[in-house]
N, C-alpha and C positions, 0 to 999 in steps of 0.2 A: 504494499498498500503507500499510495504518495502524500503530501498534503498538496492541497488547494491553498495556492494564493489569491486572494480577492484584492482586485483594482478596479477604481471609478473609472468613470470615462472620460477621452481624449487625455492618454497616458503617451506624452511625448517623448521624441529619444533625447530629451536634455534630463528627462527624470531617471529616466531607464541608465545613461552616462552621462553627466553633465560633461560641457565642452572643458574643461582645465584637465580631465582624465583622458583625454584622447590621448590612442595609441602615440600619435605622432609628438604631443606633447611632453608622456611620461616612456619614452621608448624602453625602459628597463622594466617596465611592471604590465601585468595580467589585465586584461581590461574586464576581467571577469572579475576582477576583485573590486573594481568599479561600477559593479549592477545594482541601481537604487541606494548608491551610498550616503544620496543626502534624502531622497523622497520615500524610501522606505527602508530604513536601517536592518530593522531583522528580518527582511528578506536580504539584505545583503551579508547580512552576518549565518542565517538560520537553514535559507533555500537548501537542499540537496538536490544532486540527480534525480532527475526522472518528476521532480517534480510540477506542478501544473498551476498554469496560471492561466487564471479568469478574469477577465474586465469587460469595461462595458464600451459602447461604440467608439471609432476613432483611436484604437491602441496603435500605438507606433507613430503616431502625427507628430508635424514639426519637421526640422531639417534631413536631408538623406542620409544621415551617418550612417554608414552601414556595419560601424563598429556598434551599434547600439545591440541588434541582433546577434553581432556576434560576442558582445560580451554574454547574453544569455544561453547561445551554444555554448561555451564553453563551462558556463555554470551547471549543461546538463539540464537543462528545462526541457522538460517530455514532450510539453503541448501548451498553447496558447490556443485559448479560447474567448472569442469576443464577438459582438454582433457584426463588429468591422472593423479593418485596417486601413492604415495607409495604404496606400500600393506601393510606395518603392519600399515601404517595411516588409509589407506581404511579400514581395516577390525576393526582398533578399533571406529574411527567413528562411524561405523555401530553397532558394539557393544554398543556402547554410544545412540544409535539412532538417531544420523546425517545421515538426508538425503544427499547421494552423486548421483551426474548424470555425466557419465561420456559423456563430447560433447566435440567438436573442436569449432562447429561454432556460442555458444553461446557469446566468448569475440568477434567475429568479429560485434555483433548488438548492442551490449551494450559498456555503456561508467560509469567510474565510477559518483556516486553520482546518475544516473535514477532511478527512481522509478518503481517500478513492483510488479505484482502479481505470484505468485507462484501456481499454481492449479496442486497441486498433484496427485488428482484424475485421472483429465484427461491425467497428464505427460505435461506440458504448462507451459511456463513462458510469462506470459505477459508483453511486455513493449511499454507505450505509444498505439498505433495503432499496432502492431505487436504483432501474436502469434508464439512462438520458441518451436518445439515440442524438449522434453528432452527424450531421450533412458530412458526405464525403467528399472529399480536396478531390480539385481536377483531375480528369487524369493527368493531364503531362506534371501537374505540380507533385502527385502520389509520388511517380513515376522516378522522382528525382529524390522527394523525401527516403522511398523507399532505400534508393542508393544510396544514401549519408548525405545528398547534398550534390551541387552541379558538378562540381570538381569530380566526386569520386562516381559520379555517371559518365564522364566525359572520359575519365580515365578508363573508364570499362568500355564504354562503347565509341570510343573515339570518334564522336560527334555528340550535338544537342536532341534532347524529344521533341520533338515535334509536338501540334497543340493536343493530341490523341494521347500522347503518351503511348502510343503502341510502339510505335518505330522509330526509328533515330533517322534524324535526316544531318548534310552536312552543314 
């Protein structure tokens, strides 16, 4: 079982990793150590690999800091569930292999600190005795996440997946 970390709406990339912790500002530090360091110090201190983030709409808004999802990937976040994501954050997270689920219902059924199991194969989040169905990722995104990210996918297949996620294109 993993922990649910519940966040509000409009969680921006500056909350995820403040600019002064950018890798180019601190080249000897791991950006994972800066995840929510100011906005949510308990997450920064206590989040464990596999934990699931549940947030309100517009998660990852703000600047296009690709190191914000990188910090979450390096922290080992198991998935992020929100009603909507900023477009560039969504793509950066998928490219890094972070499973994202677009759902407005999950936030209604979970509380911060709940214990849960994510059954990605079945597309179900189990919290207590409740099973919450998650909408599937688009096939191209699922293909990338299952490979461990876009770099891993390209290393394995030598090219990018097409929009169907079924075959690769050059």
